N, C-alpha and C positions, 0 to 999 in steps of 0.2 A: 653318904650326899644325896644331895636334890636330886631328879632326874627331871626331861622335859616334864614340862607342865602341858595340857591340856586345857583348853578354855572355851566357853563355854559361850554359844554364838550372841546372846544376848546381855552379856555382861561387855563391860567397857575393855576395847581391843589390848590396853596396856595396864593392867590391874591384877598384879597376883592375888589368887586368894592364901590366906593364910593357911589354911586348913592343909592347901596343899601343901605347904613348904612344910609344914609341922611333921607331915605324916612324911614325907621323902624325910625328914633329917630323923626323924624316927627309925625307918630301914635304913640308915645313914651311923645310925648309934649301934644298933643291933648287930651290922655288919662289921662296923670296928671292932665292936667288943668278943664279938665271935671269931676274930684273926688276932688278935691280943691273947686271948684266951689259949684258942689253940697253939700257938705260937710258942707262951710259956708254960702250958701244961702237956697239950699232946705233942710236940717234937722234944720240950725241952731247953727248947735255945733261950739264953739270958737275954734281958729286959729288961729297961727300968718301966718294971709292972705298975707301979704305984701312980709315976708321971701318967703315963698313956690312960690311965681309967680317973685322973683327973680330968687330960684334957678333954676323953669322953665326956664326962660328968658336967663338962662347962654346954657342952648341947642338950644334956638333960635339961638342965637347969635352963636353959633359953627358951627349950619347948613349956616346963612348965608355967613359968612366966607366963609365954606367949598367951597361953589356954586358961590360964586364971583372968587374963585383964582382958582378955577380948572373945569375943563369940567365935565360935568354926567360921560365920561364913563373912567373915571380917575382909574387905579390899585394900591389902597394903599399896601405900602413895610409893612413889616411884623411889621415893625417898628410904624408907624403909626396906622397900625391896633390896634396893642396891645395896643397904647396909648389912641386911641377913645373909645376903649373897657371900658380902663379903666375909661376914664372919668364918662363914661354911670353909671359904680359902683358907684364912687365916687358921683355923680350926685343925683343916685336913695338914696343913704347912709345918704346925706346933707337931703331929703327928709320927708324920714323916722324920722331920729331924730327928726325933727320939729312934727310929727304927729305920735307920740308914740311907735317908735323903731320897734323891732319884733312883737309887740304886734298890728299894723299894719295887716292886715290879706295881701295887697300886698309886705311883705318882702320877698315871692316866686319869685319874677321878680328876686331877685337877682341870680337867676340860667340860665335866659335870656343870657349877655355878655358870661358868660361859653360855654354854649352850641355854640355858635357861634364861639366862637374861638376852637372848638371842632370841627368844621364843617370846618374848614379854616386856620388855623394855627397849629403851629408844638405843639406836646406834653408838649415842654417844657414852652411854653407861656400860655398854657392852663393851667398849672399847675401855674402859676406866676399869672395870671388872678383870679383864684379858690383861691389860701391864699389870694389875696386881698379882693374876695368877703365875704371870712368866718374871714377874720381878723376884717373888717365893722361889720358884723354883732356878732363878738363878744364883738365891742364896744358898739352897741346898747342894749345888753342885761345889758352891767351895768351902760350906761346914756343915758336918753331921754326924751323927752318933753313927759309930758302926753299926751294920745292919746286922741281928741275931742271927747265928750260926754257930754252929756248932762248937762245945768249948774245946778251949785248946788251936782251935783254925779261926785266924785271919781272914776274913772273905773282903775281899775288895775288888772292884772294875775298874778298867783300866780309863783315866781321864778321855782318854779319847773316845770313849766308848761312852761314858757319862754323858758327856758331850754332845752325841748323837741322840742319846734320850731327851738331851732341853731342845736339841732341835726339832723332835718328833714334837714334845710338846709345846712348842710356839707354833708349827706347821697346825699342828693338829687343833691346837685354840682359834689359828684363823678360817682356817679351812671350815669348821664346822661353825663357828659363831656368824662368819657370813650366809653359809647354806642354810643355816637354820633358821637366821633373820630371813633370809630370802621368802622362804616358804614360808614361815608365819605371817610374812606382808602380804606375800599375793595370797593368801588365805581370806585373811581379812579383807584385803581389797576386795574378795569375790564375793565375798557374805554382805560389804555394802553394798556392792554393786545387783545382787541381788534383790538385798531388800528394794532399792531402786526401783528394779523392774516389777516387783508385787503393787508396788505403790501405783505404779504407772498401770499395769492392767486393771489393778481396782477401781483406779479412776475411769478406765473405758469403760470395763465389765459395768460397774455404775451407770452411765451413760445408755449402756444398749439395754437397761431394765426400766427406763423412764416410762417408754409405752404401754411394758405390761402393767405401771402401777399404775399408770393414766387410766387404762382400761377396767383395772380393779375399783380404780375408786368412781370410776362411772357406773358400776356396775352395782358397786354397794350406793352411789348418792340414788340412785334411780328410782326406789322402792317409796323415800322420803319426798322425793320429788313429786311422784303422781298421785301419793296421799295428799299432798299442798294443791296441784293441781285439781284434784277433786272437788275438796271442802272448795275453793274459792270458782268453781264452778257452782258447787249449790247454791253458795252465801248467793253467786251472783243470781238465781233463779228465786230467790227467796226476799231479797231484798229491792228496793226501789230502783228503777233504772236510770233516775236521775239524780244528782246530788253529789256532797264531797266521796261519802261510803261508794257509791261506785264508780266515782272515778277513781280511787284509791282500788277498788279489784280490778278494775278495766288494768293499772299498771301491773298490779301482781300477776295478773295471765300474761302479759305483755313480760313479764320476766320470768316467769316458769317457764312460758314458750323458749324464751333465748337459751335458760340454760339446758333445756333439753336440745336443744342445738346444739351448745357445746358438748353437752355429753355423747352424744350422736359420734361426735366428731371424733373423740378422746377413744371412744369404742371402737372405731374402725379403723384406729390408727394400726398399721401394717398389716390391713385388708386390704384396703382403698388406694394406697400410696404404696405402689411398687418399689420404691427405691427409700424406704422407711427404714431404721436402722436395721432391724431384724428380718428385712425380704431376703428373699434369695435374691442373688446378683450374678450376672455373667462375667465370664474375664473381663472382657471389653470395660462395662461399666464399673466396675471394682477398679479400675485403672484409670478411669475417668474421676472416680471421687478421690484418688488420691491429685492428681495432675490438677484438679478446678481451681485447688486456692492458689497455686504456681501463677496458673493463667490469670487471676485477679490481680495480681501485683503486677503485670506485665511481663512473665519471662516466659522465655520460648523454650517450651517443651514439647517435640515431636513425638506422637505417637500412634504406632501400626499394631497392629491388632489383624491375625491369620493363623488359619491350622489345617489338620485336616479333619474333615468331619463337625456334626454339631462341636455350636460352639460351647464349652463346659460350664454348668450353670453351678452356683455354691452358696454358702451360706455365708450371710456377713459375720466376721468376727473383728469386732472390735480391736484387737491386739494384733492381729494382721495388718489391718488398717494403719494402725499408728504404727506398727512396723515399717511397713513401705514407705509413708509420709515420711519418717526420719530420715530413709538412705536417701528421699528424695530429696528432702530439705539439704542432708548434707552433699549431693550433688551439684545444686543450686549454690548453694555457698563456696564450693569449688571453680565451679564452671567458668569459662572464658565469655560463653556466646549462647551455649545452647548444650541440653539437656535431651537423653533422645530416650526412648520407652517403648521396649519391644516386645509383645504379649504374642505368645505362640503355646497352639496346643497340637496333640498329636493325640491317639486311642490312650494311649498310654499313660501322657505326661503333661503338664502345664508348665509353663516356660514364661516367667517375668526378666528381662531387663534391663538394668538403667544405666546406661551409659553418660559419662561427662567428655568435655573436651577439655578439662582443668589440667595441672601439671600431675595428677593422682598421687598415689601414697608414696613417701618416701621409702625408699631401700631398707632405713633401719628401723622401718615400723610393718613394713607390708608381709611379713611370717607371723604378727602379732596383731594385725586390724581385726578387731570384734572382738579383742580383749578387753576385760575393764579399765579403766585409767590406761587407756593409749590412746593421744590426739597429738594431731600435728597442731594445733593451735597455740600459741604465747600465752602467757598470763596477761599480755596486753589487750591480745584480741578480746579476752573473753568480758561479756558486761557481767553485771550485776546479777540480773536477771537469771544471767548464764548461772550464775556461781549457786544461786539460791535453791534453782530447781536440779541442779546435778549435770548441766549443760555445758560442754567446751572444755571437759573435764573427761574425755572418751567414754562418758558411760552411752551415749547415742546408737553410738553402733552396735553396742552389745546390749542393751536393752531392745533394739530391733531383732538380732539376732535370735535374741532369746525367744521374744515373741512367735516371730515367724518358724522358728523349729518347734516351737509346738504346738504347730498346726500342722506339721508331717512334712514340712517343706525340706530343702538343705540349701543354704545359704554361703556364696563363695562370692569371695571380696578380693578383685584381683585389677592389676593394669592393664591397659587395651596392649595390643601386641603393636610392638615399632611396624611402619612409623607413624602409627596411630597412637594418642597421647589419650590421658583421662584416665578415669578408675569407670571397673566394671563392677556391677551388684547383680548378681544371677544368682537367682531364685526359680529352684525345678520344686514341684509336687508329682505326685505320683499320682493319676486324674482321679481316683477311687477316693484319697484323701483329699483332695480339693473338692471333693461332688457329694464328700459326707455331710451327712444331712438335710438336704436338696432333694425332692421327690423329682425327677427328670422323665420323663416321657420319651419314648425313641427318636422320635424328631427334635430334642432336645430342649422341650419347652418347659417351665416350671408348672409343676402341679399345685394346687390350693395355696393358700396363705400360707405365711411362715409357725403359722401356732399350730396348723394342721398338720405341719412337717417333722416335730420332733423335736427336743430341747438339745443334741449333743451334736453344737457347730463345730467349724473349722474353717471356714472362710466366713 
């Protein structure tokens, strides 16, 4: 029989690979053939040998036809996969019918096709296959050929014991089916959520690279622009000072000077602008950056920043900024009137705590908050834009948690202790992780521009 199918993350989450089922069926054919041959020739027990191998041959012919008709990489539709798994159940039932029914210890193999279906097919199809397996087991309780045994001895288990085996198959089908489906579904959701996280991070990193690209472009354009300026200047000396050509040369020189000014600004991006994308930022500047969009729309966000010793400085990480902004957006969505951000630091740790005065996390999701596809929003509360971008589906906090924890921080999402209300997001960095990538003087001041401070940033 077939066993559990492992799926590649690049394939459709609900498509079985034909080659997988074919290989597992070959394994089942080998095992069934060995078992029948051992019982007949090894133990010398009487059994309908020819009929058993005829049923096994049905699986062999099925595999051969599938190999001839389809390539090994073919992906099965849900209907085809359900039909093949149903065939496996019926083939096993026919073999068990000839060899003792549920008295045969191999009767537990009824669970295998249901387990495969639970990992790769919809719950409805898994339920149908489970009912088929239980139906076949019920039929085998009522009628079957005798279990192969020593000649002259009649081996028969009590009906109550056989009923217990039937119950075990039923409960095993239900339990393993539900468990396998749950594990596979969580794996699929996690894969999809991680893909969404990578997409968000790629977009943020793309933005962080703009000033580097601008500086590179300015450097490359500097040489041809200098050549144009030199040629226009020489033409200005050689040609008459008056006339249409002279006016065109003056216009050309003015535009060259304008281009030089623009390139100078592009080249100095990240050197003169202390709040540029890739500049070293302090903890309070980081907080102000995520708070500014909320204040722009008139929302009350109260900020406090204090600590022991000099304020920590770190390199600006677009992923962390996006993650903190996402948490703050979530807090403002559910807050009644205000959100509070408390930024603190010690010689060893850096803290950011975001609180709102809303209802907080519901008890049924509190232990799972931050996992993918865990959300308190109903379908009616989600906008079309949310659905298009993965918002409103419980991915926001998961993406924020993933991006922030990549910087070396620990994110804890809880509810405020009574009598206070609201949700609390607490982010804690080891101070060395926050400051990694930033050149800091003993007085806590940044040294030099970002381009001189290295490439590995965390904040």
